Residue frames as qw, qx, qy, qz and C-alpha x, y, z in Angstrom:
[[0.332, 0.088, -0.791, 0.506, -57.42, 32.02, 25.02],
 [0.546, -0.637, -0.442, -0.319, -60.23, 31.43, 27.58],
 [0.259, -0.757, 0.358, -0.482, -59.81, 32.70, 31.15],
 [0.924, -0.340, 0.148, -0.095, -59.48, 29.17, 32.44],
 [0.864, 0.279, -0.054, 0.416, -56.23, 28.79, 30.55],
 [0.130, 0.827, -0.291, 0.463, -54.59, 31.87, 32.19],
 [0.508, 0.135, -0.682, 0.509, -52.10, 31.32, 34.93],
 [0.552, -0.707, -0.113, -0.427, -53.51, 31.36, 38.45],
 [0.192, -0.639, 0.647, -0.371, -51.76, 31.06, 41.74],
 [0.778, -0.203, 0.517, -0.292, -53.36, 27.81, 42.68],
 [0.937, 0.305, 0.168, 0.036, -52.25, 26.23, 39.29],
 [0.172, 0.896, -0.409, -0.019, -48.86, 27.72, 39.14],
 [0.062, 0.548, -0.832, 0.065, -46.30, 25.14, 38.49],
 [0.626, -0.128, -0.697, -0.325, -48.94, 22.49, 38.26],
 [0.722, -0.617, -0.230, -0.215, -49.83, 23.15, 41.82],
 [0.703, 0.089, -0.429, 0.560, -46.22, 23.37, 43.19],
 [0.030, -0.499, 0.204, -0.842, -46.83, 26.68, 44.80],
 [0.712, -0.486, -0.018, -0.506, -49.46, 25.18, 47.05],
 [0.924, -0.150, -0.311, 0.168, -47.46, 22.26, 47.87],
 [0.490, 0.296, -0.361, 0.736, -44.43, 24.50, 48.81],
 [0.374, -0.542, 0.145, -0.739, -46.75, 26.62, 51.01],
 [0.874, -0.377, -0.166, -0.257, -48.09, 23.52, 52.73],
 [0.804, 0.068, -0.377, 0.456, -44.38, 22.18, 53.34],
 [0.233, 0.403, -0.278, 0.840, -43.42, 25.60, 54.88],
 [0.525, -0.529, 0.019, -0.666, -46.41, 25.82, 56.90],
 [0.915, -0.259, -0.309, 0.025, -45.71, 22.53, 58.56],
 [0.652, 0.124, -0.368, 0.651, -42.45, 23.77, 59.56],
 [0.116, -0.460, 0.136, -0.869, -43.96, 26.79, 61.07],
 [0.774, -0.430, -0.179, -0.428, -46.40, 24.80, 62.97],
 [0.872, -0.107, -0.380, 0.288, -43.76, 22.44, 64.21],
 [0.330, 0.353, -0.264, 0.834, -41.68, 25.60, 65.32],
 [0.441, -0.517, 0.022, -0.733, -44.69, 27.07, 67.19],
 [0.878, -0.336, -0.231, -0.250, -45.07, 23.74, 68.96],
 [0.715, 0.148, -0.452, 0.513, -41.43, 23.55, 70.04],
 [0.539, -0.784, -0.288, 0.109, -41.25, 24.48, 73.72],
 [0.629, -0.338, 0.047, 0.699, -37.60, 25.78, 73.23],
 [0.236, 0.401, 0.304, 0.832, -38.80, 28.64, 71.08],
 [0.129, 0.167, 0.310, -0.927, -40.34, 32.07, 72.11],
 [0.252, 0.530, 0.809, -0.039, -44.23, 31.46, 71.82],
 [0.153, 0.831, 0.275, -0.459, -44.75, 35.17, 71.01],
 [0.218, -0.435, 0.524, 0.699, -42.27, 35.40, 68.09],
 [0.679, 0.564, 0.049, -0.468, -43.81, 35.86, 64.67],
 [0.608, -0.058, 0.708, 0.355, -43.20, 33.22, 62.09],
 [0.395, 0.612, -0.132, -0.672, -43.51, 33.60, 58.29],
 [0.736, 0.231, 0.593, 0.232, -44.09, 31.58, 55.29],
 [0.074, 0.703, -0.245, -0.663, -42.45, 33.37, 52.35],
 [0.730, 0.391, 0.524, 0.199, -43.28, 32.60, 48.71],
 [0.008, -0.674, 0.292, 0.679, -41.34, 34.20, 45.94],
 [0.731, 0.538, 0.418, 0.032, -42.26, 34.09, 42.25],
 [0.170, -0.591, 0.399, 0.680, -39.37, 35.21, 39.97],
 [0.672, 0.607, 0.422, -0.041, -40.48, 35.79, 36.35],
 [0.268, -0.530, 0.452, 0.666, -37.81, 36.40, 33.72],
 [0.698, 0.639, 0.181, -0.268, -39.13, 37.23, 30.12],
 [0.697, 0.101, 0.402, 0.585, -37.09, 36.35, 27.01],
 [0.157, -0.312, 0.161, 0.923, -35.93, 39.26, 24.77],
 [0.112, -0.259, -0.667, -0.689, -38.85, 38.82, 22.47],
 [0.365, -0.036, 0.420, -0.830, -41.26, 39.02, 25.41],
 [0.669, 0.030, -0.520, -0.530, -42.94, 35.88, 24.11],
 [0.811, -0.269, -0.512, 0.086, -42.06, 33.38, 26.86],
 [0.197, -0.766, 0.372, -0.486, -40.87, 33.72, 30.44],
 [0.592, 0.012, -0.767, 0.247, -39.04, 31.48, 32.84],
 [0.554, -0.648, -0.012, -0.522, -40.65, 31.15, 36.19],
 [0.460, 0.143, -0.775, 0.409, -38.91, 30.09, 39.38],
 [0.579, -0.668, -0.204, -0.421, -40.89, 29.43, 42.52],
 [0.380, 0.254, -0.682, 0.570, -39.06, 29.75, 45.91],
 [0.623, -0.659, -0.217, -0.360, -40.42, 29.19, 49.26],
 [0.412, 0.180, -0.651, 0.612, -38.87, 29.35, 52.85],
 [0.523, -0.736, -0.418, -0.102, -40.15, 29.63, 56.35],
 [0.136, 0.556, -0.410, 0.710, -38.83, 32.18, 58.85],
 [0.710, -0.427, -0.559, 0.017, -38.91, 30.50, 62.24],
 [0.434, -0.840, 0.196, -0.261, -38.29, 31.60, 65.75],
 [0.477, 0.440, -0.722, 0.241, -34.90, 30.58, 66.89],
 [0.737, -0.402, -0.527, 0.134, -34.59, 28.26, 69.84],
 [0.308, -0.910, 0.119, -0.249, -33.96, 29.93, 73.13],
 [0.362, 0.571, -0.654, 0.340, -30.68, 29.80, 74.80],
 [0.816, -0.417, -0.394, 0.063, -29.92, 27.59, 77.75],
 [0.055, -0.813, 0.382, -0.436, -28.38, 29.30, 80.77],
 [0.885, -0.221, -0.349, 0.215, -25.97, 27.77, 83.18],
 [0.203, -0.928, 0.296, -0.103, -23.25, 28.92, 85.65],
 [0.785, 0.305, -0.427, 0.330, -19.62, 27.98, 85.77],
 [0.571, -0.808, 0.149, 0.009, -17.63, 27.78, 88.94],
 [0.663, 0.631, -0.286, 0.284, -13.99, 28.41, 88.39],
 [0.581, -0.763, 0.281, 0.035, -10.79, 27.75, 90.14],
 [0.249, 0.693, -0.675, -0.056, -7.25, 26.83, 89.73],
 [0.979, 0.006, -0.199, -0.033, -6.47, 23.01, 89.30],
 [0.756, -0.540, 0.252, 0.271, -3.43, 21.65, 91.16],
 [0.708, 0.230, 0.337, 0.577, -1.60, 21.68, 87.64],
 [0.223, -0.370, 0.046, 0.901, -2.02, 25.53, 87.63],
 [0.067, -0.221, -0.581, -0.780, -4.57, 25.70, 84.81],
 [0.416, 0.028, 0.263, -0.870, -7.95, 27.33, 85.27],
 [0.063, -0.164, -0.966, -0.189, -10.84, 24.89, 85.36],
 [0.447, -0.078, 0.047, -0.890, -14.59, 25.14, 85.37],
 [0.037, -0.228, -0.972, 0.052, -17.44, 23.00, 86.55],
 [0.320, -0.433, -0.399, -0.742, -21.22, 23.56, 86.48],
 [0.653, -0.604, -0.456, -0.023, -21.77, 22.60, 89.99],
 [0.165, -0.858, 0.305, -0.379, -20.67, 24.52, 93.05],
 [0.708, 0.134, -0.645, 0.254, -17.83, 22.42, 94.55],
 [0.018, -0.303, 0.554, -0.775, -18.25, 24.25, 97.77],
 [0.715, -0.191, -0.026, -0.672, -21.84, 22.95, 98.09],
 [0.344, -0.276, 0.861, -0.254, -21.97, 19.90, 100.34],
 [0.392, -0.084, -0.789, -0.466, -23.69, 16.75, 99.00],
 [0.622, -0.226, 0.181, -0.728, -27.09, 15.92, 100.26],
 [0.027, -0.055, 0.997, -0.053, -27.77, 12.43, 101.65],
 [0.666, -0.023, -0.203, -0.718, -30.95, 10.76, 100.56]]
């Protein structure tokens, strides 16, 4: 066997591992560009190669997994103003009902 025939990262799975990396990197870059995420959060591309040999140790099954660890979207804050409705039930609104309307 020549050295060119040996398994290498770039040829593993007929290049599937490179394609998987590229796909996950696109997700990371999109997440970085999302203004609803923390710009300082660390993102990751995770590649896992699982190798399971047979009992005779002559062949091995290989599974390539990939995933991206992304920054979660930031929460959206608001305020509820609460009060009792005439029907006796507690109700909530997002604007202050005591605030007068502005005329424009």
